[in-house]
C-alpha positions in Angstrom: 35.6 -30.8 10.1 32.1 -31.2 11.5 31.6 -27.4 11.6 32.6 -27.3 7.9 30.1 -29.9 7.0 27.4 -28.1 9.0 28.4 -24.9 7.2 28.0 -26.5 3.8 24.6 -28.0 4.8 23.5 -24.5 5.9 24.6 -23.0 2.6 22.8 -25.8 0.8 19.6 -25.3 2.8 19.8 -21.6 2.1 20.3 -22.2 -1.6 17.3 -24.5 -1.6 15.1 -21.9 0.1 16.2 -19.2 -2.3 15.4 -21.5 -5.2 12.0 -22.4 -3.9 11.3 -18.7 -3.4 12.3 -17.9 -6.9 10.1 -20.7 -8.2 7.1 -19.5 -6.3 7.7 -15.9 -7.6 7.4 -17.3 -11.1 4.5 -19.6 -10.4 1.8 -19.9 -13.0 -1.3 -17.6 -12.6 -4.4 -19.0 -11.0 -6.8 -20.0 -13.8 -10.5 -19.0 -13.7 -12.5 -20.7 -16.4 -15.7 -19.0 -17.5 -18.2 -20.3 -20.0 -20.7 -18.3 -21.9 -23.7 -19.6 -23.8 -26.6 -18.7 -26.1 -28.8 -18.0 -23.1 -26.6 -15.1 -22.2 -25.2 -16.5 -19.0 -21.7 -16.6 -17.5 -20.9 -19.7 -15.6 -19.2 -17.6 -12.9 -20.7 -14.6 -11.2 -18.0 -14.0 -8.5 -14.2 -14.3 -8.6 -12.4 -14.0 -5.3 -8.7 -12.9 -5.3 -6.0 -11.4 -3.2 -4.5 -8.0 -4.2 -1.5 -8.6 -6.5 -2.4 -12.2 -7.3 -1.9 -13.1 -10.9 -5.1 -14.3 -12.5 -5.7 -15.8 -15.9 -9.4 -15.7 -17.1 -10.2 -18.2 -19.8 -13.5 -17.5 -21.5 -15.1 -20.2 -23.7 -18.2 -19.5 -25.8 -20.2 -22.7 -25.6 -22.9 -21.3 -27.8 -23.8 -22.3 -31.4 -25.3 -19.0 -32.7 -23.1 -16.9 -35.0 -20.7 -14.4 -33.5 -22.7 -11.5 -35.1 -25.8 -12.5 -33.2 -24.5 -14.0 -30.0 -20.8 -13.2 -29.5 -19.4 -12.9 -26.0 -16.5 -11.0 -24.4 -15.1 -10.4 -21.0 -14.5 -6.9 -19.7 -13.2 -6.2 -16.2 -13.8 -2.6 -15.2 -11.9 -0.4 -12.8 -13.5 0.2 -9.4 -16.3 2.8 -9.5 -17.0 2.6 -13.2 -20.7 2.8 -14.1 -21.4 -0.5 -15.8 -24.6 0.8 -17.5 -22.8 3.8 -18.9 -20.0 1.6 -20.1 -22.3 -0.9 -21.7 -24.4 1.9 -23.4 -21.2 3.4 -24.9 -20.1 -0.1 -25.9 -23.2 -0.8 -28.1 -21.7 1.2 -31.0 -18.1 0.0 -30.6 -18.3 -3.1 -32.8 -14.9 -2.4 -34.5 -13.2 -2.5 -31.1 -14.9 -5.6 -29.8 -17.5 -3.5 -27.9 -14.8 -1.7 -25.8 -15.3 1.9 -26.7 -12.1 3.9 -27.3 -13.3 6.7 -25.1 -13.8 4.3 -22.2 -10.7 2.2 -22.7 -9.2 3.8 -19.6 -12.0 2.3 -17.5 -10.9 -1.3 -18.4 -8.5 -3.3 -16.3 -8.5 -6.4 -18.6 -10.6 -7.8 -21.5 -11.0 -10.6 -23.9 -12.3 -9.8 -27.4 -15.6 -11.0 -28.7 -15.7 -14.7 -29.3 -17.8 -16.7 -31.7 -19.3 -20.1 -31.1 -17.0 -22.8 -29.7 -14.1 -20.3 -29.4 -11.9 -19.5 -26.4 -9.9 -16.5 -25.4 -7.9 -15.5 -22.3 -6.4 -12.6 -20.4 -3.9 -12.5 -17.6 -3.7 -9.7 -15.1 -2.7 -8.9 -11.5 -5.6 -8.4 -9.1 -5.8 -4.7 -8.2 -6.1 -3.2 -4.7 -8.7 -4.5 -2.3 -12.3 -3.8 -3.4 -15.1 -4.9 -5.8 -14.7 -4.7 -9.5 -17.4 -5.4 -12.1 -17.0 -7.6 -15.1 -19.4 -8.0 -18.0 -20.0 -9.1 -21.5 -20.3 -5.8 -23.4 -21.9 -7.2 -26.5 -25.1 -5.2 -27.1 -27.9 -6.1 -24.7 -25.9 -8.8 -22.8 -24.6 -7.0 -19.7 -27.9 -7.1 -17.8 -27.6 -10.9 -17.6 -23.8 -11.4 -18.2 -22.1 -9.7 -15.3 -20.2 -10.5 -12.2 -17.8 -9.2 -9.5 -14.2 -9.6 -8.9 -13.8 -9.4 -5.1 -10.3 -8.5 -4.1 -9.2 -8.9 -0.5 
């Protein structure tokens, strides 16, 4: 009888372990909150992550100037993409939130241009180990509004 109880306890422990593993597999992504402002600054310059980690970036435009004058977006580029070339091409891509169609393949994740007091978000899995640039590609902003996703 005792061996049967032990066996049921072992099965119960195994079921609990499997359930906890399933729960962690569906855990919510880690949230990174970034604010942008009328002084063309991101509140975060570096994001650290582990390869394969699910990340949700939430961007909030804390500014007060109109979207047409001081809109902000978030664009995460693939490794090795020339940020200056991307930003230069983006200057004429207003209709696609300053993510040029010809360079869409260079983007890992993005949040469209936000007006004042607006928020947007994007969820993605951190890519392979390396450094990945992110920027606001609204014309003229990338020189001040940029950062790095460092994946280990």
